[in-house]
N, C-alpha and C positions, 0 to 999 in steps of 0.2 A: 296678528301678526307674522309669526313664524310662518304660519300657513300658506301668505301669501307669499313672502319670501321664498318657500321652498317649492311655490308653485312655479314662480317666475324662474328659479333656478331649473327647474324641471323641462319646462317651456325653450328656453336657449339652450339646454344639453339637447332637444330634441332637434332645434333649429340647424344647429351646428353640424348634427350628425347628417342630417339630410343635405344640407350644404356641402360635408367633405364627400359624402356619397355620389351626389350631382357631379362634382367636380374630376372627381377622380374615374366616373364613367364616360365624360366628357374626353379626358385625359387619354383612356383606352380607345376610344372613338377614334380620337387624331393619330393618336399609334397606329390604328389597325388602317386608317386611310394614307396614312404613309408609306408603310410597308405595300399596299398594294400598290400606289403609284412606283414605288421603285421596283416593284416585278412588274410592272406595266412599261417600263425606261426599260429593264433588261430585254422583255421581249420585245420590244420595237427594233433593238440592235441586234437583235438575232440573228441575222443576214449573213449573208458570206462577205466578209473586208475582202477585196479582191485588186492585186495589181497585175497588171499584163504586159508582157513583154513579147519581142519579135526575134526569131535569131534564125540567120542563114550560115548553112556549112557545105562545105565541096568537099566529098568524102571518095576516096579511091580503094575499090575494092579486089583485092588479088585474092586467088588459090591455086594453088598445083597441085596434082596428083600423080603420083610416080605410078607410072603403069609396066608389067613385068618386069619389078625390082627397081632399078635406078635407071634401067635404059631406055624407058621414053617417060616425056613429063607432059602429062595434059593439062593446061591451064585455064582459067577464065578468068573474067575482070569484067568491071563495070565502073563507070564516074558516075557518082550518085550526088545531085544536090537537094540539099535537104532544105525546106522552109520551115519553121516552126512557132508556132502559137503557145506562151507559156502563161498559164495564171498560178499566182500564189495568194492562196486565201487563207482567210481564218472563220470556220464556223461558230458563231458566238451561240449558236442555239444549243451547242454541248457543252457551253461554262457552267462548272459548277460553283453553286454558291449558297448560302446560308443567310437569312433574315434573323437576329435576336432583337425581338421588339424589347425585351425587357431592359436591353444596353444600348438600344438603337444603334445596333451597327449591322453594316451588309460585309459579310465575309466572303470573300471568293476562294475559293479551294483550290482551282484548276482551271486555268486557260486549254483550249485544245491546241495543239500545234498544228503548224501550218501545213496545207492540204498543196501540193506542188504537182499541177498537171501539163502535160507536154503533149503538144497536137501535132506532131510533123505531117508534112506532107512530102513525100519521096517522088524524085523525078531521075529514070536511070537513063543515062548516054553511053554510048559505046561500049553498048554490050557484047563480049568476045567471049565465045565458049567452044573449046575443042568438043570433038564428039563424045570424047571419053569419058569428058566432064563436064556435063549441062549443069546449067543453074537450077536449082532444088529450091525447096519451100525453105529447107533449114539454113540456105544461102541468105534468104531475105529476112529470116529470123534474123542470123548473124549481124548482118547490117544494121535491123533495126536495135539491136542490143548495144552497138557499137556505137552508134549515133546517141542513144539515149545516156548514154554512162558519159559520152562526151559533151552534150548538153548541158546534165548536171554538172559537170565541173565547171562550164560557164555561167551557169544561174547561179553557183556559190560565189563565184569572183564577180558578180554582176552587183548591182544595188538593187535587185529586184525584192529580194528578201528585206533587206532595211528598210524600204517605200511600204513595204504590206505592214513590216512593225510599226511603221511611225502611224501609219492608219489605223492599226490595231491601240494604238496608246489614246489617238484623239476619240476612236470608240469609247475606251475605258474610261475617258477624262469628263465624259457624261455622266458615269456615276458619281464622280467625285463630287462633282458642281450641283449634282442634287442632291448628292445625301448631304452634303455642307449648307447646303441652303435649307434644309429642313431639320436640321441640329443633330444630324446622324453623324457614324463613321466610318470610313470607308476602312477594310484591312484586308492584307493579303499575305498569308502564311501565318496569320495571327500579329500582325505588324500593323499598324496604324500609317495611312497613306495620308499624308497633310497636303500636298499641293501636286503641281503637273511635273515640274521637276523632279520631285522624289519618284511618282510615277514612274517617268521615265527611266532613271535608273536603277530603279528596284531590281534586286539581284534575283537572276529567277523567272521573275515577269514573263519576258519574252526569250527566246535562245541567242 
């Protein structure tokens, strides 16, 4: 009788051991599948998030050159009309992240800074130059540098950057939705993000 009982116990132990191993293996497979799905989602949004704008500006350029001391002044001037297409973008292919399968956590380490590109088109009107003070390459370079600085100030004062940040939040919210649906946790700077509002207000997420 004891042998029979002992045999039954051994059989149950073996069955439970196999069942535990099978369940653990299935759980590991599911976690690996979730990890692959998260990586694929990050890859899918790894494109430039772009906001576009157009700016126009009229710039008056003048330059005087003293000749023979202060006896003679040679001037050159031009009226410059600038039409510029501006893009503000985030290259999400450069986002840094870590996936911790043990804790089911997607950790966002860093987000790339926005890229601002200015493509200006210059049109020159009323170009005048004295014989002793002709337009040179450095004049055109000075005009381009001055216009670029002026445009950057206008961009900072506009809503282009905030619009780009809103689009960035929209893309990042996809990570939040995916991780929550899989029972994972989304973190930034080791702090969990529970909802989109927290994502929008998270300090340091966007400048």
